[in-house]
N, C-alpha and C positions, 0 to 999 in steps of 0.2 A: 428461342427464348432462353433455353438453358445456358447458352453461351454468355448471354448478358448477365444472368444470375451468377454464373461462375466468375465472371469478371468482377462484378460488384462484391461478391463474397471474398474473392481473392484479395482485392484492394483493402477491404475492411480487415481481413486477417493480417495482411502486411502492416497496416497501421497499428493494429492491436499489438502485434509482436514488436514493432518499433517502440511503442509506448512502454512495453515491458522492459525492453533493452535500456531505454533512457532511465527508467526507474531503477533498474538494477545497477547501472553504471554510477548513478548519483548516490543511491542510498544503501546499497548492499554493504553490510559490515559497519556502517556508520551508526553511532548511537542516536537514538531518537531525540530530536530536538524540539519537536512540536512547532517548528517554524511554518510560516505561511507557504514557503516553497514545498515543504514536505506535505502539507495538507493539500495543496493544489495538485501535486503529483498523485496522491492517493485518490483524489476526486476524479482526476483524468483517467486513472486506471479503472475506477468504478464505472465511469461512463462507457469505457471501451468494453468492459465485461458485460454491461447491460446491452450494448449494441450487438456483440457477438452472441449473447444469450438469445436475443430476438431471432438471429439467424438459425440457432439451434431449434427454436420453436417452429421454424419453417422447414426443418429437415436437413440442415447443413451436414449433419453427420453421415448422411447417405450420399453425399456428393461423390461422383466418380472421376472428376477431373483430377489428373495427377498433381498438378500444381496446387490445387485447393487442398487435396489430401496431405501434401507435404507441409503446407502452411498450417493446416489444422493440427498436424502432428507436433509442429514446433509450438503452436499455441498451447497444446496440452502439456508439453514440457515446461513451458513458462508458467502455467497454472500451478504445477507441482513446485516449481522453484519459488513462486510467489507465496505459496502456503508456508514454506520453510522460512522465507524472509519475514513474513508477517509474524510468525512465532518468535523469531529473534527480536523483532521490533517490540513485540508485546513484552518480552522479558526485559528489554532495555527500558521500556516505559514504566514497568513495575518497579525496577530498581531506582529509577529517577524519582518516582513517587515516594518510595521509602526514604530516600535522601531528603526530599522536600519536607516530608512529615517530621523527620528528625530535626531539621533546621527550624521548623515551625515550633516544635516543642522547646527547642533551645531558646528561641526568641521569646516565647511565652515565659519561660523561666527567668530570662534576663529582665523582661519587663516587670515581672513580679518582684524581683530582687531590687530593681530601681525604685519601684513604688514603696517597698518596705524600707529602703535606705532613706528615702525622702521623709517618710513618716517618723523616723527616729531622729532626724536632724532638726 
């Protein structure tokens, strides 16, 4: 029975690591856009994290199979990289928000100027 669990665990870890790789290839270093593609990729990562988390709840960390241990090590490296990438994305999103707030203030100022200009005309 352990072989079947090892096989299923290994396949899930491979899928999770592949999901990380696709995310990193597409979004690493790119400014946050808030696009649907970006959101879907983050949701997919979340689902993978939940699935692997369920394996951890069932004792995945105590697996003795060498392939599972290697995939688990890679998964851990990916988690560390994801934490760095999410911090970078957060910084980018904050900078974008500051720019949008500045533009909004400019638009409010322009709108007030237009209203005042119409009032004196």
